[in-house]
OpenMM code with the backbone's topology and positions (N, CA, C; nanometers):
from openmm import Vec3, app, unit

residues = "MET ALA ASN LYS LEU LYS LYS LYS THR VAL VAL GLN LYS VAL VAL LYS LYS ALA LYS PRO VAL ALA GLN ALA HIS ALA ASP ARG PRO ARG VAL PRO ALA ASN VAL THR ILE PRO LYS GLY GLU TYR VAL THR ALA VAL GLY ARG ARG LYS THR ALA THR ALA ARG VAL ARG VAL TYR LYS GLU ALA GLY ASP PHE ILE VAL ASN ASN LYS VAL VAL GLY GLU TYR PHE ALA ASN VAL ILE ASN ALA PRO MET GLN TYR THR GLN PRO PHE VAL LEU THR ASP SER GLN GLY LYS TYR ALA VAL ILE VAL LYS VAL ASP GLY SER GLY ILE ASN ALA GLN LEU ASP ALA THR ILE HIS ALA ILE SER ARG ALA LEU ILE LYS ILE ASN PRO GLU TYR ARG LEU ALA LEU LYS LYS ALA GLY LEU LEU SER ARG ASP ASP ARG MET LYS GLU THR ARG LYS ILE GLY THR GLY GLY LYS ALA ARG ARG ALA LYS GLN SER PRO LYS ARG".split()
positions = [
    Vec3(6.8371, 0.5148, -2.3126),
    Vec3(6.7021, 0.5215, -2.2657),
    Vec3(6.6112, 0.5688, -2.3766),
    Vec3(6.4925, 0.5199, -2.3624),
    Vec3(6.3952, 0.5549, -2.4654),
    Vec3(6.3397, 0.6935, -2.4396),
    Vec3(6.3230, 0.7640, -2.5470),
    Vec3(6.2650, 0.8975, -2.5344),
    Vec3(6.1152, 0.8849, -2.5092),
    Vec3(6.0691, 0.9701, -2.4226),
    Vec3(5.9255, 0.9700, -2.3952),
    Vec3(5.8535, 1.0370, -2.5108),
    Vec3(5.7522, 0.9673, -2.5571),
    Vec3(5.6727, 1.0230, -2.6655),
    Vec3(5.5637, 1.1116, -2.6077),
    Vec3(5.5485, 1.2238, -2.6654),
    Vec3(5.4434, 1.3133, -2.6184),
    Vec3(5.3127, 1.2734, -2.6863),
    Vec3(5.2133, 1.2550, -2.6022),
    Vec3(5.0818, 1.2211, -2.6546),
    Vec3(5.0023, 1.3489, -2.6717),
    Vec3(4.9396, 1.3587, -2.7825),
    Vec3(4.8569, 1.4752, -2.8053),
    Vec3(4.7216, 1.4527, -2.7388),
    Vec3(4.6792, 1.5479, -2.6628),
    Vec3(4.5468, 1.5386, -2.6017),
    Vec3(4.4477, 1.6103, -2.6904),
    Vec3(4.3464, 1.5373, -2.7261),
    Vec3(4.2437, 1.5919, -2.8129),
    Vec3(4.1226, 1.6217, -2.7271),
    Vec3(4.0806, 1.7440, -2.7274),
    Vec3(3.9636, 1.7845, -2.6500),
    Vec3(3.8461, 1.7943, -2.7456),
    Vec3(3.7435, 1.7165, -2.7119),
    Vec3(3.6239, 1.7212, -2.7942),
    Vec3(3.5149, 1.7949, -2.7195),
    Vec3(3.4441, 1.8743, -2.7879),
    Vec3(3.3358, 1.9484, -2.7273),
    Vec3(3.2102, 1.8613, -2.7333),
    Vec3(3.1503, 1.8386, -2.6153),
    Vec3(3.0320, 1.7547, -2.6073),
    Vec3(2.9093, 1.8448, -2.6073),
    Vec3(2.8237, 1.8196, -2.6997),
    Vec3(2.7014, 1.8980, -2.7091),
    Vec3(2.5846, 1.8042, -2.6813),
    Vec3(2.5111, 1.8373, -2.5768),
    Vec3(2.3943, 1.7565, -2.5434),
    Vec3(2.2719, 1.8176, -2.6086),
    Vec3(2.1971, 1.7325, -2.6727),
    Vec3(2.0750, 1.7800, -2.7355),
    Vec3(1.9654, 1.7848, -2.6303),
    Vec3(1.8904, 1.8882, -2.6345),
    Vec3(1.7818, 1.9047, -2.5378),
    Vec3(1.6687, 1.8091, -2.5721),
    Vec3(1.6257, 1.7345, -2.4703),
    Vec3(1.5149, 1.6421, -2.4892),
    Vec3(1.3884, 1.7069, -2.4350),
    Vec3(1.2765, 1.6763, -2.4931),
    Vec3(1.1521, 1.7330, -2.4389),
    Vec3(1.1262, 1.6763, -2.2992),
    Vec3(1.0855, 1.7641, -2.2106),
    Vec3(1.0596, 1.7235, -2.0726),
    Vec3(0.9243, 1.6552, -2.0673),
    Vec3(0.9247, 1.5310, -2.0250),
    Vec3(0.8009, 1.4549, -2.0141),
    Vec3(0.7567, 1.4512, -1.8692),
    Vec3(0.6284, 1.4475, -1.8496),
    Vec3(0.5764, 1.4385, -1.7139),
    Vec3(0.6029, 1.2984, -1.6608),
    Vec3(0.6220, 1.2907, -1.5310),
    Vec3(0.6491, 1.1615, -1.4692),
    Vec3(0.5287, 1.0692, -1.4879),
    Vec3(0.5542, 0.9531, -1.5396),
    Vec3(0.4521, 0.8501, -1.5602),
    Vec3(0.3376, 0.9013, -1.6479),
    Vec3(0.3677, 0.9840, -1.7473),
    Vec3(0.2630, 1.0401, -1.8321),
    Vec3(0.1955, 0.9325, -1.9162),
    Vec3(0.2696, 0.8268, -1.9498),
    Vec3(0.2121, 0.7221, -2.0333),
    Vec3(0.1252, 0.6243, -1.9537),
    Vec3(0.1352, 0.6286, -1.8200),
    Vec3(0.0593, 0.5369, -1.7359),
    Vec3(-0.0607, 0.6099, -1.6763),
    Vec3(-0.1812, 0.5614, -1.6985),
    Vec3(-0.2968, 0.6293, -1.6418),
    Vec3(-0.3028, 0.6121, -1.4899),
    Vec3(-0.3615, 0.7089, -1.4228),
    Vec3(-0.3713, 0.7048, -1.2773),
    Vec3(-0.4671, 0.5944, -1.2313),
    Vec3(-0.5762, 0.5769, -1.2998),
    Vec3(-0.6728, 0.4724, -1.2678),
    Vec3(-0.7123, 0.4023, -1.3973),
    Vec3(-0.7693, 0.2838, -1.3875),
    Vec3(-0.8123, 0.2150, -1.5097),
    Vec3(-0.9110, 0.2998, -1.5897),
    Vec3(-0.9124, 0.2789, -1.7196),
    Vec3(-0.9918, 0.3631, -1.8093),
    Vec3(-1.1420, 0.3504, -1.7854),
    Vec3(-1.1888, 0.2315, -1.7488),
    Vec3(-1.3323, 0.2104, -1.7337),
    Vec3(-1.3835, 0.2441, -1.5939),
    Vec3(-1.2988, 0.3003, -1.5071),
    Vec3(-1.3365, 0.3308, -1.3690),
    Vec3(-1.3551, 0.4812, -1.3540),
    Vec3(-1.4622, 0.5184, -1.2877),
    Vec3(-1.4866, 0.6602, -1.2615),
    Vec3(-1.4678, 0.6881, -1.1131),
    Vec3(-1.4027, 0.7992, -1.0841),
    Vec3(-1.3812, 0.8397, -0.9453),
    Vec3(-1.4860, 0.9441, -0.9103),
    Vec3(-1.5600, 0.9233, -0.8031),
    Vec3(-1.6606, 1.0220, -0.7639),
    Vec3(-1.5952, 1.1536, -0.7231),
    Vec3(-1.6671, 1.2616, -0.7399),
    Vec3(-1.6155, 1.3936, -0.7058),
    Vec3(-1.6755, 1.4447, -0.5747),
    Vec3(-1.7658, 1.3698, -0.5151),
    Vec3(-1.8409, 1.4179, -0.3991),
    Vec3(-1.7659, 1.4111, -0.2671),
    Vec3(-1.8437, 1.4080, -0.1619),
    Vec3(-1.7923, 1.4074, -0.0262),
    Vec3(-1.7342, 1.2703, 0.0080),
    Vec3(-1.6275, 1.2689, 0.0887),
    Vec3(-1.5681, 1.1418, 0.1281),
    Vec3(-1.5180, 1.1490, 0.2715),
    Vec3(-1.4940, 1.0314, 0.3271),
    Vec3(-1.4398, 1.0166, 0.4623),
    Vec3(-1.3077, 0.9430, 0.4514),
    Vec3(-1.2067, 0.9879, 0.5251),
    Vec3(-1.0760, 0.9220, 0.5208),
    Vec3(-1.0520, 0.8437, 0.6485),
    Vec3(-0.9699, 0.7407, 0.6377),
    Vec3(-0.9299, 0.6611, 0.7536),
    Vec3(-0.8000, 0.5896, 0.7207),
    Vec3(-0.7289, 0.5497, 0.8257),
    Vec3(-0.6030, 0.4773, 0.8110),
    Vec3(-0.6159, 0.3443, 0.8832),
    Vec3(-0.5713, 0.2371, 0.8174),
    Vec3(-0.5703, 0.1049, 0.8780),
    Vec3(-0.4308, 0.0463, 0.8698),
    Vec3(-0.3951, -0.0345, 0.9696),
    Vec3(-0.2604, -0.0919, 0.9715),
    Vec3(-0.2647, -0.2398, 1.0089),
    Vec3(-0.1637, -0.3125, 0.9588),
    Vec3(-0.1427, -0.4532, 0.9939),
    Vec3(0.0033, -0.4824, 0.9680),
    Vec3(0.0745, -0.5353, 1.0668),
    Vec3(0.2188, -0.5541, 1.0585),
    Vec3(0.2820, -0.4211, 1.0177),
    Vec3(0.3532, -0.4160, 0.9067),
    Vec3(0.4098, -0.2887, 0.8638),
    Vec3(0.3350, -0.2310, 0.7435),
    Vec3(0.2182, -0.2855, 0.7131),
    Vec3(0.1369, -0.2341, 0.6029),
    Vec3(0.0489, -0.1204, 0.6529),
    Vec3(0.0358, -0.0175, 0.5713),
    Vec3(-0.0486, 0.0963, 0.6039),
    Vec3(-0.1412, 0.1233, 0.4862),
    Vec3(-0.2710, 0.1314, 0.5146),
    Vec3(-0.3700, 0.1580, 0.4105),
    Vec3(-0.4389, 0.2906, 0.4415),
    Vec3(-0.4362, 0.3808, 0.3430),
    Vec3(-0.5080, 0.5081, 0.3539),
    Vec3(-0.6298, 0.4989, 0.2624),
    Vec3(-0.7477, 0.5176, 0.3201),
    Vec3(-0.8724, 0.4912, 0.2497),
    Vec3(-0.9558, 0.6188, 0.2380),
    Vec3(-1.0180, 0.6342, 0.1229),
    Vec3(-1.1223, 0.7345, 0.1036),
    Vec3(-1.2498, 0.6598, 0.0693),
    Vec3(-1.3529, 0.6774, 0.1500),
    Vec3(-1.4827, 0.6171, 0.1225),
    Vec3(-1.5766, 0.7298, 0.0821),
    Vec3(-1.6182, 0.7283, -0.0454),
    Vec3(-1.7064, 0.8308, -0.0988),
    Vec3(-1.8505, 0.7965, -0.0640),
    Vec3(-1.9294, 0.8964, -0.0347),
    Vec3(-2.0666, 0.8752, 0.0101),
    Vec3(-2.1639, 0.8575, -0.1055),
    Vec3(-2.1178, 0.8014, -0.2135),
    Vec3(-2.2025, 0.7689, -0.3269),
    Vec3(-2.1518, 0.6403, -0.3903),
    Vec3(-2.2354, 0.5758, -0.4677),
    Vec3(-2.1998, 0.4467, -0.5271),
    Vec3(-2.0870, 0.4638, -0.6282),
    Vec3(-2.0014, 0.3619, -0.6345),
    Vec3(-1.8906, 0.3672, -0.7286),
    Vec3(-1.8044, 0.2436, -0.7198),
    Vec3(-1.6816, 0.2567, -0.7701),
    Vec3(-1.5902, 0.1439, -0.7804),
    Vec3(-1.4984, 0.1334, -0.6580),
    Vec3(-1.4337, 0.0189, -0.6468),
    Vec3(-1.3399, -0.0101, -0.5378),
    Vec3(-1.2017, -0.0199, -0.6018),
    Vec3(-1.1144, 0.0773, -0.5740),
    Vec3(-0.9831, 0.0846, -0.6378),
    Vec3(-0.8749, 0.0754, -0.5309),
    Vec3(-0.7739, -0.0094, -0.5553),
    Vec3(-0.6588, -0.0219, -0.4659),
    Vec3(-0.5320, 0.0025, -0.5471),
    Vec3(-0.4547, 0.1022, -0.5084),
    Vec3(-0.3291, 0.1370, -0.5775),
    Vec3(-0.3467, 0.1443, -0.7294),
    Vec3(-0.4482, 0.2171, -0.7714),
    Vec3(-0.4778, 0.2412, -0.9127),
    Vec3(-0.5131, 0.1152, -0.9918),
    Vec3(-0.5597, 0.0127, -0.9225),
    Vec3(-0.6089, -0.1088, -0.9876),
    Vec3(-0.7441, -0.1440, -0.9264),
    Vec3(-0.8236, -0.2166, -1.0008),
    Vec3(-0.9493, -0.2656, -0.9456),
    Vec3(-0.9159, -0.3658, -0.8356),
    Vec3(-0.9938, -0.3660, -0.7288),
    Vec3(-0.9601, -0.4442, -0.6098),
    Vec3(-0.9428, -0.5931, -0.6392),
    Vec3(-1.0245, -0.6491, -0.7246),
    Vec3(-1.0134, -0.7913, -0.7581),
    Vec3(-0.8833, -0.8234, -0.8303),
    Vec3(-0.8346, -0.7276, -0.9070),
    Vec3(-0.7089, -0.7450, -0.9794),
    Vec3(-0.5891, -0.7324, -0.8844),
    Vec3(-0.5972, -0.6382, -0.7886),
    Vec3(-0.4850, -0.6159, -0.6966),
    Vec3(-0.4679, -0.7326, -0.5994),
    Vec3(-0.5782, -0.7827, -0.5446),
    Vec3(-0.5726, -0.8929, -0.4483),
    Vec3(-0.6064, -1.0267, -0.5136),
    Vec3(-0.5683, -1.0449, -0.6396),
    Vec3(-0.6035, -1.1660, -0.7139),
    Vec3(-0.5390, -1.2915, -0.6564),
    Vec3(-0.4201, -1.2802, -0.5962),
    Vec3(-0.3483, -1.3978, -0.5477),
    Vec3(-0.3812, -1.4354, -0.4035),
    Vec3(-0.4708, -1.3616, -0.3394),
    Vec3(-0.5074, -1.3902, -0.2009),
    Vec3(-0.6317, -1.4780, -0.2004),
    Vec3(-0.6260, -1.5851, -0.1213),
    Vec3(-0.7385, -1.6777, -0.1127),
    Vec3(-0.8538, -1.6100, -0.0381),
    Vec3(-0.9740, -1.6225, -0.0907),
    Vec3(-1.0961, -1.5649, -0.0334),
    Vec3(-1.0897, -1.4136, -0.0173),
    Vec3(-1.0137, -1.3454, -0.0992),
    Vec3(-1.0008, -1.1998, -0.0887),
    Vec3(-1.1349, -1.1273, -0.1064),
    Vec3(-1.2174, -1.1621, -0.2075),
    Vec3(-1.3437, -1.0893, -0.2231),
    Vec3(-1.4341, -1.0995, -0.0999),
    Vec3(-1.4353, -1.2153, -0.0377),
    Vec3(-1.5166, -1.2313, 0.0825),
    Vec3(-1.4628, -1.1440, 0.1962),
    Vec3(-1.3295, -1.1276, 0.2024),
    Vec3(-1.2695, -1.0516, 0.3109),
    Vec3(-1.2881, -0.9019, 0.2945),
    Vec3(-1.2589, -0.8462, 0.1741),
    Vec3(-1.2670, -0.7014, 0.1616),
    Vec3(-1.4102, -0.6498, 0.1501),
    Vec3(-1.5080, -0.7376, 0.1249),
    Vec3(-1.6480, -0.6939, 0.1277),
    Vec3(-1.7138, -0.7162, 0.2629),
    Vec3(-1.6442, -0.7821, 0.3549),
    Vec3(-1.7018, -0.8134, 0.4855),
    Vec3(-1.7515, -0.6910, 0.5632),
    Vec3(-1.6772, -0.5793, 0.5698),
    Vec3(-1.7309, -0.4629, 0.6418),
    Vec3(-1.8623, -0.4120, 0.5823),
    Vec3(-1.8755, -0.4182, 0.4499),
    Vec3(-1.9971, -0.3711, 0.3851),
    Vec3(-2.1127, -0.4681, 0.4073),
    Vec3(-2.0837, -0.5981, 0.4102),
    Vec3(-2.1872, -0.6987, 0.4345),
    Vec3(-2.2399, -0.6861, 0.5770),
    Vec3(-2.1504, -0.6697, 0.6737),
    Vec3(-2.1913, -0.6591, 0.8136),
    Vec3(-2.2750, -0.5341, 0.8406),
    Vec3(-2.2466, -0.4274, 0.7687),
    Vec3(-2.3204, -0.3022, 0.7892),
    Vec3(-2.4356, -0.2860, 0.6903),
    Vec3(-2.4587, -0.3868, 0.6057),
    Vec3(-2.5652, -0.3863, 0.5066),
    Vec3(-2.5554, -0.2628, 0.4170),
    Vec3(-2.4341, -0.2358, 0.3684),
    Vec3(-2.4124, -0.1174, 0.2847),
    Vec3(-2.3362, -0.1517, 0.1565),
    Vec3(-2.3593, -0.2714, 0.1027),
    Vec3(-2.2919, -0.3108, -0.0206),
    Vec3(-2.3419, -0.2284, -0.1376),
    Vec3(-2.2476, -0.1765, -0.2178),
    Vec3(-2.2832, -0.0998, -0.3353),
    Vec3(-2.3220, 0.0442, -0.3076),
    Vec3(-2.3185, 0.0884, -0.1833),
    Vec3(-2.3585, 0.2255, -0.1507),
    Vec3(-2.2415, 0.3232, -0.1560),
    Vec3(-2.1195, 0.2714, -0.1477),
    Vec3(-2.0029, 0.3589, -0.1367),
    Vec3(-1.8983, 0.3245, -0.2415),
    Vec3(-1.8236, 0.4272, -0.2805),
    Vec3(-1.7056, 0.4083, -0.3654),
    Vec3(-1.5830, 0.4155, -0.2754),
    Vec3(-1.4831, 0.3312, -0.3010),
    Vec3(-1.3657, 0.3232, -0.2143),
    Vec3(-1.2390, 0.3374, -0.2979),
    Vec3(-1.1480, 0.4229, -0.2500),
    Vec3(-1.0163, 0.4354, -0.3110),
    Vec3(-0.9128, 0.4143, -0.2016),
    Vec3(-0.8200, 0.3225, -0.2239),
    Vec3(-0.7218, 0.2838, -0.1228),
    Vec3(-0.5809, 0.3023, -0.1765),
    Vec3(-0.4932, 0.3581, -0.0943),
    Vec3(-0.3490, 0.3608, -0.1209),
    Vec3(-0.2860, 0.2785, -0.0094),
    Vec3(-0.2225, 0.1689, -0.0449),
    Vec3(-0.1655, 0.0796, 0.0562),
    Vec3(-0.0212, 0.0487, 0.0211),
    Vec3(0.0643, 0.0437, 0.1238),
    Vec3(0.2044, 0.0094, 0.1009),
    Vec3(0.2616, -0.0582, 0.2237),
    Vec3(0.3766, -0.1217, 0.2074),
    Vec3(0.4449, -0.1897, 0.3165),
    Vec3(0.4012, -0.3338, 0.3303),
    Vec3(0.4867, -0.4143, 0.3920),
    Vec3(0.4603, -0.5535, 0.4252),
    Vec3(0.4246, -0.6361, 0.3004),
    Vec3(0.3467, -0.7412, 0.3184),
    Vec3(0.3103, -0.8299, 0.2080),
    Vec3(0.1655, -0.8103, 0.1683),
    Vec3(0.1210, -0.8876, 0.0702),
    Vec3(-0.0123, -0.8689, 0.0135),
    Vec3(-0.1226, -0.9049, 0.1128),
    Vec3(-0.1025, -1.0081, 0.1958),
    Vec3(-0.2041, -1.0460, 0.2941),
    Vec3(-0.2185, -0.9403, 0.4027),
    Vec3(-0.1077, -0.8869, 0.4500),
    Vec3(-0.1124, -0.7809, 0.5503),
    Vec3(-0.1736, -0.6541, 0.4916),
    Vec3(-0.1497, -0.6286, 0.3629),
    Vec3(-0.2103, -0.5128, 0.2980),
    Vec3(-0.3617, -0.5282, 0.2900),
    Vec3(-0.4082, -0.6499, 0.2668),
    Vec3(-0.5524, -0.6746, 0.2648),
    Vec3(-0.6125, -0.6497, 0.4025),
    Vec3(-0.5473, -0.6995, 0.5073),
    Vec3(-0.5970, -0.6786, 0.6434),
    Vec3(-0.5962, -0.5302, 0.6807),
    Vec3(-0.4945, -0.4570, 0.6387),
    Vec3(-0.4874, -0.3138, 0.6650),
    Vec3(-0.5997, -0.2400, 0.5922),
    Vec3(-0.6307, -0.2831, 0.4715),
    Vec3(-0.7392, -0.2225, 0.3941),
    Vec3(-0.8737, -0.2447, 0.4637),
    Vec3(-0.8977, -0.3655, 0.5121),
    Vec3(-1.0224, -0.3973, 0.5829),
    Vec3(-1.0339, -0.3135, 0.7097),
    Vec3(-0.9236, -0.2995, 0.7814),
    Vec3(-0.9211, -0.2190, 0.9041),
    Vec3(-0.9563, -0.0734, 0.8736),
    Vec3(-0.8987, -0.0188, 0.7677),
    Vec3(-0.9242, 0.1210, 0.7311),
    Vec3(-1.0687, 0.1416, 0.6853),
    Vec3(-1.1222, 0.0489, 0.6084),
    Vec3(-1.2604, 0.0610, 0.5618),
    Vec3(-1.3565, 0.0586, 0.6804),
    Vec3(-1.3294, -0.0292, 0.7756),
    Vec3(-1.4142, -0.0390, 0.8944),
    Vec3(-1.4127, 0.0921, 0.9731),
    Vec3(-1.2955, 0.1514, 0.9874),
    Vec3(-1.2853, 0.2788, 1.0586),
    Vec3(-1.3595, 0.3900, 0.9853),
    Vec3(-1.3505, 0.3900, 0.8531),
    Vec3(-1.4185, 0.4926, 0.7743),
    Vec3(-1.5700, 0.4776, 0.7818),
    Vec3(-1.6192, 0.3534, 0.7810),
    Vec3(-1.7636, 0.3316, 0.7902),
    Vec3(-1.8197, 0.3804, 0.9233),
    Vec3(-1.7411, 0.3690, 1.0296),
    Vec3(-1.7858, 0.4187, 1.1599),
    Vec3(-1.7952, 0.5708, 1.1591),
    Vec3(-1.7029, 0.6359, 1.0874),
    Vec3(-1.7107, 0.7818, 1.0766),
    Vec3(-1.8357, 0.8245, 0.9997),
    Vec3(-1.8768, 0.7437, 0.9026),
    Vec3(-1.9972, 0.7747, 0.8251),
    Vec3(-2.1217, 0.7547, 0.9105),
    Vec3(-2.1285, 0.6405, 0.9786),
    Vec3(-2.2448, 0.6097, 1.0616),
    Vec3(-2.1988, 0.5390, 1.1885),
    Vec3(-2.2031, 0.6052, 1.3047),
    Vec3(-2.1564, 0.5440, 1.4305),
    Vec3(-2.2339, 0.4191, 1.4731),
    Vec3(-2.3518, 0.3965, 1.4163),
    Vec3(-2.4299, 0.2781, 1.4514),
    Vec3(-2.3663, 0.1494, 1.3983),
    Vec3(-2.2758, 0.1628, 1.3009),
    Vec3(-2.2079, 0.0458, 1.2458),
    Vec3(-2.1057, -0.0129, 1.3431),
    Vec3(-2.0673, 0.0629, 1.4436),
    Vec3(-1.9589, 0.0238, 1.5336),
    Vec3(-1.9823, -0.1126, 1.6002),
    Vec3(-2.1015, -0.1366, 1.6487),
    Vec3(-2.1306, -0.2598, 1.7227),
    Vec3(-2.1077, -0.3844, 1.6363),
    Vec3(-2.1577, -0.3826, 1.5135),
    Vec3(-2.1431, -0.4987, 1.4248),
    Vec3(-1.9967, -0.5199, 1.3860),
    Vec3(-1.9256, -0.4113, 1.3576),
    Vec3(-1.7855, -0.4240, 1.3165),
    Vec3(-1.6964, -0.4659, 1.4331),
    Vec3(-1.7268, -0.4160, 1.5521),
    Vec3(-1.6487, -0.4507, 1.6717),
    Vec3(-1.6674, -0.5989, 1.7057),
    Vec3(-1.7893, -0.6467, 1.6929),
    Vec3(-1.8186, -0.7867, 1.7233),
    Vec3(-1.7460, -0.8811, 1.6274),
    Vec3(-1.7293, -0.8388, 1.5023),
    Vec3(-1.6588, -0.9204, 1.4031),
    Vec3(-1.5071, -0.9087, 1.4161),
    Vec3(-1.4596, -0.8166, 1.4995),
    Vec3(-1.3156, -0.8011, 1.5220),
    Vec3(-1.2441, -0.7225, 1.4139),
    Vec3(-1.3163, -0.6382, 1.3411),
    Vec3(-1.2557, -0.5637, 1.2315),
    Vec3(-1.1976, -0.4295, 1.2747),
    Vec3(-1.2201, -0.3900, 1.3988),
    Vec3(-1.1711, -0.2602, 1.4446),
    Vec3(-1.0419, -0.2688, 1.5237),
    Vec3(-0.9990, -0.3892, 1.5586),
    Vec3(-0.8764, -0.4019, 1.6377),
    Vec3(-0.7566, -0.4102, 1.5446),
    Vec3(-0.6538, -0.3356, 1.5786),
    Vec3(-0.5321, -0.3308, 1.4983),
    Vec3(-0.4422, -0.4454, 1.5401),
    Vec3(-0.4045, -0.5295, 1.4465),
    Vec3(-0.3168, -0.6431, 1.4755),
    Vec3(-0.1731, -0.5972, 1.4533),
    Vec3(-0.0999, -0.5750, 1.5627),
    Vec3(0.0322, -0.5132, 1.5515),
    Vec3(0.1471, -0.6126, 1.5549),
    Vec3(0.1183, -0.7405, 1.5367),
    Vec3(0.2276, -0.8376, 1.5367),
    Vec3(0.3135, -0.8182, 1.4137),
    Vec3(0.4425, -0.8033, 1.4355),
    Vec3(0.5341, -0.7866, 1.3231),
    Vec3(0.6677, -0.8488, 1.3572),
    Vec3(0.7526, -0.8572, 1.2587),
    Vec3(0.8834, -0.9173, 1.2767),
    Vec3(0.9641, -0.8363, 1.3776),
    Vec3(1.0291, -0.9070, 1.4694),
    Vec3(1.1115, -0.8400, 1.5692),
    Vec3(1.2381, -0.7861, 1.5033),
    Vec3(1.2742, -0.6642, 1.5399),
    Vec3(1.3920, -0.6031, 1.4795),
    Vec3(1.5185, -0.6667, 1.5353),
    Vec3(1.6218, -0.6713, 1.4525),
    Vec3(1.7467, -0.7341, 1.4962),
    Vec3(1.8209, -0.6412, 1.5899),
    Vec3(1.8963, -0.6996, 1.6791),
    Vec3(1.9727, -0.6237, 1.7782),
    Vec3(2.1212, -0.6249, 1.7420),
    Vec3(2.1889, -0.5231, 1.7833),
    Vec3(2.3321, -0.5114, 1.7559),
    Vec3(2.4080, -0.6149, 1.8381),
    Vec3(2.5027, -0.6829, 1.7760),
    Vec3(2.5865, -0.7789, 1.8464),
    Vec3(2.5253, -0.9158, 1.8648),
    Vec3(2.4184, -0.9453, 1.7931),
    Vec3(2.3546, -1.0763, 1.8094),
    Vec3(2.3845, -1.1704, 1.6936),
    Vec3(2.4707, -1.1333, 1.6036),
    Vec3(2.5069, -1.2225, 1.4943),
    Vec3(2.4063, -1.2242, 1.3831),
    Vec3(2.3319, -1.1170, 1.3634),
    Vec3(2.2450, -1.1049, 1.2481),
    Vec3(2.0989, -1.1350, 1.2713),
    Vec3(2.0613, -1.1914, 1.3846),
    Vec3(1.9214, -1.2226, 1.4108),
    Vec3(1.8741, -1.1464, 1.5342),
    Vec3(1.7442, -1.1502, 1.5588),
    Vec3(1.6878, -1.0724, 1.6686),
    Vec3(1.7273, -1.1274, 1.8059),
    Vec3(1.7203, -1.2575, 1.8215),
    Vec3(1.7453, -1.3160, 1.9544),
    Vec3(1.8660, -1.4073, 1.9596),
    Vec3(1.9315, -1.4249, 1.8490),
    Vec3(2.0462, -1.5151, 1.8462),
    Vec3(2.1606, -1.4558, 1.9254),
    Vec3(2.2309, -1.5389, 1.9995),
    Vec3(2.3503, -1.4960, 2.0719),
    Vec3(2.4729, -1.5449, 1.9950),
    Vec3(2.5798, -1.4705, 2.0046),
    Vec3(2.7017, -1.5139, 1.9378),
    Vec3(2.7570, -1.6365, 2.0074),
    Vec3(2.8220, -1.7227, 1.9311),
    Vec3(2.8794, -1.8453, 1.9875),
    Vec3(2.9993, -1.8109, 2.0730),
    Vec3(3.0036, -1.8725, 2.1906),
    Vec3(3.1183, -1.8471, 2.2784),
    Vec3(3.2166, -1.9622, 2.2701),
    Vec3(3.3446, -1.9321, 2.2715),
    Vec3(3.4454, -2.0406, 2.2642),
    Vec3(3.4474, -2.1212, 2.3944),
    Vec3(3.4676, -2.2506, 2.3825),
    Vec3(3.4678, -2.3380, 2.5008),
    Vec3(3.6091, -2.3558, 2.5561),
    Vec3(3.7112, -2.3431, 2.4731),
    Vec3(3.8484, -2.3674, 2.5190),
    Vec3(3.9318, -2.2433, 2.5098),
] * unit.nanometer
topology = app.Topology()
chain = topology.addChain("A")
for resn in residues:
    res = topology.addResidue(resn, chain)
    for name in ("N", "CA", "C"):
        topology.addAtom(name, app.Element.getBySymbol(name[0]), res)
């Protein structure tokens, strides 16, 4: 029989060099460089569509419209007629250019996020001036559209309403 060879185990000491602690996302600016955020009074509101949720701050002074740290036209660039849609609450209330808007929106798709943003802006404008309610209600901007994908059920074969196939013989 062959003799077992003893293997020498070499233990190496691992020394980790300390790296400077960087702030999270320090290289990425919070908002675009040419955009100023007002420091004054603001009104908050939440708007929803499908599973999208938009949290809005409407400042009571003139300023920019920012969505998720981007200018609104840049964020909703791929949506057809987006500028006409997100300015609609301001057009109906005759308050274009009077307010600065900052939006944080997440969930669902880009179209649902746009609808959630419009819903939130409409709610915030009513908090600023209750007289706006009639015009916004008539345009249908205050109703929450809660249609969303139906959740799947256990034992249905992967879909919401599908039934498992039953054997015939």
